[in-house]
C-alpha positions in Angstrom: 22.5 3.7 16.8 22.5 0.5 18.8 21.4 -2.9 17.7 21.4 -6.3 19.3 22.3 -9.9 18.4 22.0 -13.2 20.2 25.2 -15.4 20.2 25.8 -18.9 21.4 29.1 -18.7 23.3 29.8 -22.4 22.8 29.7 -22.3 19.0 30.2 -18.5 18.3 27.1 -18.7 16.0 24.3 -16.1 15.9 20.6 -16.8 16.2 18.5 -16.3 13.1 15.4 -15.4 15.2 11.9 -16.5 14.4 9.8 -19.3 15.8 12.4 -22.0 15.0 15.7 -20.2 15.1 18.8 -21.7 13.6 22.4 -20.7 14.4 24.4 -18.9 11.7 28.1 -18.1 11.4 27.4 -15.1 9.2 25.7 -12.8 11.6 22.2 -14.0 12.1 19.2 -11.7 13.0 19.6 -8.1 14.1 17.2 -6.7 16.6 17.0 -2.9 16.6 15.3 -2.7 20.0 16.3 -4.6 23.1 12.6 -5.0 23.9 12.1 -6.9 20.6 15.0 -9.3 21.5 13.5 -9.8 25.0 10.2 -10.6 23.3 11.9 -13.1 21.1 13.4 -14.8 24.1 10.1 -14.9 25.9 8.4 -16.4 22.9 11.1 -19.0 22.5 10.8 -20.1 26.2 7.0 -20.3 25.9 7.0 -22.2 22.6 9.8 -24.7 23.6 8.9 -25.0 27.3 12.6 -24.7 28.0 14.8 -22.2 29.8 17.2 -19.9 28.0 20.7 -21.5 27.6 23.3 -20.1 29.9 25.6 -20.2 26.9 23.5 -17.6 25.0 24.7 -14.0 25.3 23.2 -10.7 24.1 25.7 -8.7 21.9 25.0 -5.0 22.0 26.6 -3.2 19.0 26.7 0.3 17.9 26.9 1.9 14.5 28.4 5.3 13.9 28.4 7.5 10.8 31.9 7.6 9.3 31.4 9.3 6.0 28.7 10.6 3.7 28.8 11.0 -0.1 26.3 11.1 -3.0 24.7 7.8 -3.8 25.4 8.4 -7.5 29.1 8.0 -6.7 28.5 4.3 -6.4 27.4 4.0 -10.0 30.2 6.0 -11.5 27.7 8.2 -13.4 27.9 11.9 -13.2 24.8 14.0 -12.6 
């Protein structure tokens, strides 16, 4: 499964998304679809009447399943 983030290369921080995005060190917003991130960038340029910074980069990440186990194992209680 892929997901996407927006990072400022000059600071290493990630966009929090939304109408007035902030930049966060702890990971920021995750977009599950590239078209949704594209929509965010389009909205940002229209609302701010400014171009996208050349220092912003799209980070494409992928999640893979490593292991599966019963959820009850997290509580330590036996069924």
